[in-house]
N, C-alpha and C positions, 0 to 999 in steps of 0.2 A: 752626333756628339752626346754624351750621357752626362748627366749630373751625378758626379761620382760618390759613392758612399762605402765602398769596401775595397780593400787592396789584396792583390795577389802578386805572387812573384814567379817569373818565367825565365827560361833559359833559351837562347838562341843558340842552338847546337851548330858548329861549323868545323869544318876542315879545310886545311890548304892543300891542293893538287901538287903533283911535280911541277906543273908549268906555273904555278904561283897562283892560279885561280882558286876563289873561296866557293865551298858548297855548303848548303844550309839544309839540315835534316828537318823535314816537318812530318807530323804524325796527324792522324786523322783523329776527330773528335769522336767520343764513344756514341753519342746521341745522333748527330747530324751528319758525321762522316765527312765534315769539311777539313780542309787542311788548316793545322794550327801548330803552335809550338807547345812544348811541354810546359803546363804552369799549374798552380794551385795555391791553396790558402797558406797563410803563414803557419809555421810550426812552432810549437812552444819550445823554448829553448834554443831554438836555432836562428842565426842571423838569416837576414833576407836572402843573400846569395847562397846560403847553405841550404836553405828550403828551396830555393829554385833548382839546385844540382839535385836534391833528393827527388824531386818531381821528375826530373829527366832520367834518373835511375829507374823510378817506378814506372813510367810511362813507356819508356823506349829503351831501356837496359843500358844506358849511356853511363860511361866513366870518362872523367876528363878533368880538366883545369877551369875552375869557373872564376870569373872575374868578380872583384869584390864591390865595384862600381857599376850601376846600371848603364846601359849603353841607349836607353830610351825608354818610352813608356807609351801606352796605348789603352784607350778605354773600350769596352764591350759589355754587352748585357748578358750575364750568367743566368741561364735557365735553371732553377732549382728542381728538385723532384717533385714540390708541389705544384709546379707551373709557374710559380713567382718568377719575374725576372728582376735579378739584383744588379744594378748599376756597379761595375768593376772597374777599377785603374789597375793595370799590370806594368809592374816594373821588370824590364828584361836585362839580364845579366848574360854576358856571352860565355859559351861554354866551349871551349877547346877540346873536341872529343879526341880521346886517346883508343877507345876500345868499346866493344858493346858485350855485355853479358850473354850468355847463350839462354839464360831463362831470366825473367824479372816479372813482378807482380801482374802487369797488365798486358802481357804478352799474349797475343791472339785476339784482344779485344780492339786494336788499333792496326790500321796500315803505316808503314813507314817508308820514306823515299828520301834520297838525297837530290836536291835541285842545285842548280846553278843560282846567282843571286837574282837574275831576271826573271827566271821561272819561278822561283819561291815567291818573289813580290807579287806575281801574276795569280799565282795559286790561292793566296789567302784572301779571304773576305773582308776582314776589318781594314778600312782605310789608313788607321794610324798605325797599325802592324805593318802594312805595306810599306809605309814611310821609314819605319825603323829598319826593315830589312834593305831598302834601298839606299839607306844610309851607311849600311853595314860594311860595306867595301872598305871605305876610309877608315871606319872606326876600328875594324877588326884588324887591319893591314897595321895598325899603330898601337894594338894592344900589347901592353908591356908586362910587368913583372907582377902586378896586382891580382895574383891568382892563388887560389888554395886548391891543393890537389884534391880532386872529386867533391869538394864542398861537404864532405860527412862531418868534418870537425870545423872549428872556427865560427 
């Protein structure tokens, strides 16, 4: 558990399969290559959910509908280029994935993979992120109309 001092915003990219099951898209971090979700710092002029959606676009090329209300949060230590570790609290917004661009800014810098919920929870290192993913089935099944198309506005 970290004493939290910085905020980041993330998306939990998901899709529903024809059988009704939910899959989560995870990406690898650029430094340690561990499985994570798209996340980043707040962006001036953008609401938190819109910042999260923008990160999903930049890091994974994802286009979709982002929820305006976070479905959870987790803490982790962000290692900066200087080597300093900054404690961060990450607010997680659901992103119902509609499509993926052929090109995006960080393509080739990360691996991407769709996981079922149990596999996604097992793949991540952060215990609190694991908890968010484990709770996602009921949360994502009940996600309603509090969405914005691709999060680029609003």
